[in-house]
Backbone as CSV, one residue per row, in Angstrom:
resi,resn,N_x,N_y,N_z,CA_x,CA_y,CA_z,C_x,C_y,C_z
1,MET,9.037,8.772,-6.847,9.819,6.789,-6.885,8.176,6.499,-7.068
2,LYS,8.395,5.864,-7.728,7.171,4.722,-7.865,7.401,2.936,-7.277
3,VAL,5.878,2.714,-6.920,5.767,2.035,-5.586,4.891,0.731,-6.593
4,TYR,5.046,-0.564,-6.134,3.666,-1.160,-6.719,2.956,-2.389,-6.187
5,LEU,1.625,-1.203,-5.502,0.580,-2.323,-4.469,-0.374,-3.243,-5.187
6,HIS,-0.106,-4.065,-4.231,-0.506,-5.634,-4.030,-1.732,-5.332,-3.515
7,ILE,-2.567,-5.894,-4.364,-3.540,-5.857,-3.337,-5.542,-6.842,-4.516
8,ARG,-5.280,-8.011,-3.403,-5.639,-8.953,-4.266,-5.574,-9.285,-4.980
9,ASP,-5.601,-9.325,-6.057,-5.828,-9.531,-7.948,-5.675,-8.997,-8.566
10,LYS,-5.249,-7.337,-7.695,-4.671,-6.276,-8.744,-3.182,-5.854,-8.089
11,THR,-2.242,-5.569,-9.125,-1.076,-5.176,-8.601,-1.334,-3.126,-9.653
12,ILE,-1.075,-2.633,-9.188,-1.765,-0.764,-8.718,-0.511,-0.357,-9.159
13,ALA,-0.196,0.066,-9.687,2.063,1.174,-9.356,0.952,2.393,-9.417
14,VAL,1.380,3.308,-8.392,1.647,4.971,-7.938,2.925,5.106,-7.194
15,GLU,2.913,6.174,-8.744,3.642,7.739,-8.743,3.821,7.765,-7.305
16,CYS,5.096,7.676,-6.076,4.958,8.905,-5.096,5.864,9.436,-5.227
17,GLY,6.585,10.607,-6.630,7.119,11.517,-5.911,8.418,11.322,-5.423
18,GLU,8.603,12.310,-4.615,10.038,12.105,-3.459,9.318,11.163,-2.375
19,GLY,8.756,10.768,-1.982,7.912,9.930,-1.410,8.443,9.857,-0.064
20,THR,7.932,11.640,0.178,7.090,11.625,1.580,6.310,11.752,2.116
21,GLN,5.206,11.439,1.178,3.624,11.098,1.957,4.496,9.681,3.086
22,ARG,3.338,9.490,4.025,3.526,8.598,4.936,2.483,7.913,4.618
23,ILE,3.367,5.647,5.116,3.111,4.960,4.407,1.016,4.755,4.367
24,GLN,0.926,4.803,5.732,-0.485,4.664,5.627,-1.015,5.535,4.022
25,TRP,-0.627,6.697,3.991,-1.249,7.351,2.904,-1.397,6.123,1.712
26,LEU,-0.304,5.547,1.245,0.356,4.733,0.338,-1.229,3.711,0.329
27,ALA,-0.603,3.120,1.521,-1.650,2.225,1.695,-3.548,3.165,1.195
28,ASN,-3.789,3.851,1.220,-5.100,4.577,1.515,-5.369,4.466,-0.175
29,VAL,-3.977,4.782,-0.881,-3.607,4.853,-2.465,-4.922,4.309,-2.897
30,GLY,-4.348,2.821,-2.562,-3.890,1.900,-3.249,-5.329,1.663,-3.033
31,VAL,-6.245,1.329,-1.608,-7.899,0.961,-1.997,-8.557,1.794,-2.700
32,ALA,-8.216,3.148,-2.120,-8.765,3.829,-3.833,-9.065,3.381,-4.770
33,ARG,-7.993,3.488,-5.417,-7.588,2.266,-6.944,-7.941,1.286,-7.123
34,TYR,-8.464,0.944,-5.835,-8.529,-0.792,-6.976,-9.843,-0.832,-7.732
35,ASP,-10.609,-0.323,-7.826,-11.828,0.032,-8.651,-12.464,0.523,-8.440
36,ASP,-13.892,0.578,-9.357,-14.296,1.814,-9.560,-15.338,2.653,-8.684
37,SER,-15.661,1.593,-7.262,-15.484,2.150,-6.692,-15.382,2.656,-5.536
38,PHE,-13.944,2.971,-5.510,-12.417,3.624,-4.957,-12.369,3.289,-3.772
39,GLY,-12.476,1.902,-4.046,-12.374,0.759,-2.564,-13.367,0.399,-1.515
40,ARG,-14.452,1.253,-2.105,-15.480,1.209,-0.990,-15.905,-0.552,-0.357
41,THR,-15.475,-0.887,-1.360,-16.382,-2.360,-1.056,-14.739,-2.932,0.102
42,LEU,-14.067,-2.533,0.242,-13.089,-2.608,0.989,-12.874,-2.023,1.891
43,GLY,-13.166,-2.066,2.451,-12.881,-0.320,3.418,-11.587,-0.631,3.737
44,ALA,-11.415,0.344,4.666,-9.652,1.620,4.642,-8.763,-0.088,5.838
45,PRO,-8.102,0.672,4.872,-6.721,-0.544,4.737,-5.837,-0.942,6.155
46,LYS,-5.812,-2.082,6.498,-5.258,-1.926,8.241,-3.761,-2.084,8.534
47,GLY,-3.603,-2.072,6.933,-2.012,-1.565,7.133,-1.563,-2.028,5.157
48,LEU,0.653,-1.637,5.672,1.078,-2.170,4.752,1.951,-3.199,4.629
49,GLN,2.645,-4.039,3.602,3.310,-5.418,4.268,4.611,-4.972,3.282
50,LYS,5.922,-5.146,3.390,7.036,-5.390,2.342,6.943,-6.851,1.541
51,GLU,7.772,-7.013,0.654,7.877,-8.922,-0.116,8.392,-9.045,1.080
52,GLY,8.156,-10.695,1.997,8.203,-10.711,2.783,7.418,-11.239,4.260
53,GLY,6.631,-10.740,4.039,6.002,-9.860,5.187,6.096,-9.342,6.309
54,THR,6.846,-7.820,6.339,7.938,-7.244,7.113,6.604,-6.692,7.226
55,PRO,5.346,-5.977,8.218,5.024,-4.767,8.205,5.525,-3.502,8.143
56,CYS,4.980,-2.760,7.212,5.768,-1.169,7.753,5.215,0.050,7.914
57,ASP,6.178,1.023,9.149,5.250,1.308,9.989,4.570,2.327,9.316
58,PRO,2.776,2.613,10.336,1.736,3.310,8.361,2.190,4.760,9.038
59,ASN,3.277,5.753,9.863,3.290,6.288,10.007,5.555,7.431,9.893
60,SER,5.783,5.952,9.077,7.320,6.455,8.548,6.612,6.888,7.025
61,THR,7.507,7.797,6.567,7.817,7.972,5.223,8.006,6.860,4.355
62,ILE,7.503,6.988,2.954,7.183,5.788,1.953,8.644,5.483,1.444
63,ARG,9.938,6.716,0.594,10.914,6.816,0.905,11.825,6.084,2.000
64,ALA,11.465,5.724,3.843,12.429,5.615,4.411,11.962,4.141,4.530
65,GLU,10.481,3.718,4.001,9.824,2.587,3.910,10.526,1.987,3.208
66,LEU,10.507,1.499,1.473,10.233,1.353,0.241,11.014,2.033,-0.534
67,ALA,12.080,0.477,-1.351,12.798,1.320,-2.337,11.633,1.900,-3.550
68,SER,12.000,2.840,-4.096,11.786,2.662,-5.994,11.198,1.610,-6.756
69,GLY,10.387,1.073,-7.189,10.072,0.053,-7.919,9.798,-0.894,-7.022
70,GLN,9.818,-1.208,-5.496,9.501,-1.989,-5.222,7.945,-2.629,-4.495
71,HIS,7.680,-3.649,-4.298,6.534,-3.621,-3.986,5.581,-4.375,-2.683
72,ALA,5.284,-4.041,-3.083,3.974,-3.677,-1.059,2.551,-4.489,-1.013
73,PHE,1.751,-4.652,0.086,1.226,-5.240,0.167,0.459,-5.015,0.922
74,VAL,-0.883,-3.905,0.430,-1.980,-3.596,1.427,-2.776,-4.589,2.025
75,MET,-2.664,-4.970,3.218,-3.925,-5.348,4.541,-4.497,-4.453,4.683
76,LEU,-5.718,-5.639,4.257,-6.801,-5.761,4.231,-7.679,-5.611,5.321
77,HIS,-8.674,-5.985,6.167,-8.890,-5.877,7.984,-9.393,-8.035,7.155
78,ASP,-9.728,-8.775,5.937,-10.520,-9.506,5.963,-9.611,-10.292,5.264
79,THR,-7.923,-9.571,5.603,-7.167,-10.201,5.059,-6.109,-11.543,6.618
80,ALA,-6.324,-12.211,6.230,-5.711,-12.752,7.532,-3.831,-12.716,7.652
81,THR,-2.711,-12.869,8.806,-2.250,-12.152,8.789,-1.912,-12.955,9.686
82,GLU,-0.305,-13.682,8.782,0.691,-15.100,9.891,1.533,-13.923,10.600
């Protein structure tokens, strides 16, 4: 399965295999792939949310929370949440 992560101004496609990894893993991968500094400038992600703003459970599996081809948004500590 493939998920499209949005981080600030970028969209990053992440191949997740069967999607058995945790949501927190996916958020960490997005931050690490954001730039050449492996996301060190962004810090650790706060979480992941689906389109529409629904937060994902960080301990749930990717396939339990997201569908293949779905877009998700990495929440950073400097990102305002509503």
